[in-house]
N, C-alpha and C positions, 0 to 999 in steps of 0.2 A: 628922808630918800630914801631913790632905786637903786642901784648897779648896776648900772645898764652893759657896760663889761658884760659884769659876771652874770648875769642871768644873759645876755647873750648865747655867755661859752655854757652855762645850760642848759638852753635850748638849745644849743648844737650836737652836744651832750647826748641829750629826750631822743631826738630825729639818729643819733646816728643807734640808739640801744631801741630801738624802736627797730630796725628797718635788721636789725641784728636776730631782730626778735620774732621780726617777722620771715628772714631766712632758715633760721632753727626749726621756727612754727611745721614750713613748709619741706624743710626738708626731713624730718620725723609722721608730714604725715604720709607722704607719695613714698619712704618706708615702710611703710604700715600698709600702702594702695599690694605692694608687688607681695609682699607676706601676708595679705587678704586673698589676692590672684594662689598664689605657692598654695594655701591649706585650708581652704573656705571654698574654689570652684570645687564645680557640682562634675564636670564632667571628664573622663578620664586619661589620664598620661597616658600614650600611645608609643610614645618614643622618649629617648633619654634628653631630648632635648625639643621637649616639652612649652607650650604656651605657657604654662601655669611656668614656666623659668626662664621666659623671655618676655618677661612682663618688664617698662620701665620705668621711671621718676624721671622728669627732672624738672629745672627752676623756668620757666623762661619769662626774661621779662618783655611788658606794655607799659605802654606809654601810662598806666592807670596801676601801675605796680608791680608787682608779679605773678604768674600763673601757675596753676602742679599741673603741667601734661602728665601723662600713661601713654605710653605707644608700647605695638609687638609687633617684631620683627620679622614672624610670620605670616605671608597671605591672606593664609584661610583662617586669623582673627575674625574676623568680619561677619563671614558663617560664623561660626560656635557664637558666638554675641547678640545675632540679631537671629538665628534660622532661617532655613533655607524657605522655600516652597518646594511644593509637587513641577519634578524635573525629568525629560526623557537627559542618559546618557549612551552616548554614542561611539564606538573604535575612530581614532580618528589614526593610530601610530601602527596598530597591530589590525590582523584579520580581526581580532573579537577582544570582549575584558571577557578578564579569569576570575574567579571570585569565589567560595566558599562559600554554596546556601546551607544555611542552618537547619533551615527546616529539612530538606531532604537531606543532607549529611554529605551531600558533592559537592564534585569544583567545576562549575556550570562554564560551558563559552558560549558566548550568547554577543553577536552583534549590539546591540540596545538593551537598555532595560530602563524601566518609567520607577525611578529614585521618589521613593512617599514624604522626600524631603526635614529638617531637624527643625527639632525643636529648638528656642534657640536661650541662652543661659546665663545670657545679660552680667556676666562674671565682672566687667569692665565697667558698670555703673556700680554693682555691689560694691564691688571694689571704691568707687569714686562716692559716693553717699560715706564708705564705713569712711576713708580719708577724710570728706570736710568733716563730720562731724570734730574727728581726733584733731587738727585745725581749730575748728575752734575754742578744740577744748586748750590746746600747747598755744594760741593766742591768749586766751583768759589768763596764764599763767604767767607767759611772757609780758603783757601787758600791761600786769598789776606788781608785776618788778621789776619795771622800767617807771610805772607812776611811783610808786614806795619810793625809787632812788631822786625824781625829783623833784621830789618837796623837801 
């Protein structure tokens, strides 16, 4: 015969272990995504608080389980991720735009310029896919551990 209370207790423990393994895998994948942006992004670090240092991951609970969400505190993150089209820039808060132009080797003062646009770096996309791979590996390891304990 079956010992129903023992089976229920074992099942409850297996569900708790499953949830713990899922949380651990998400935590590891999030840390991996943050490190991936920091170490493998191809855009230049232009300040001490660069996008490379401002990548944050968090685990978000949803109806279907948990999600890993990456975010950046810098408002320009989307422009670096997706790139920009060619566009005009006009001086608004000052009489002129001031910048150093490498071609002429001079400081330029202009009321407007035609910016050629920027290429997409897709650093978030690459970090997400790398984290997805790590998440799959960690879930496989964690679920194998849970199943061994369940038998």
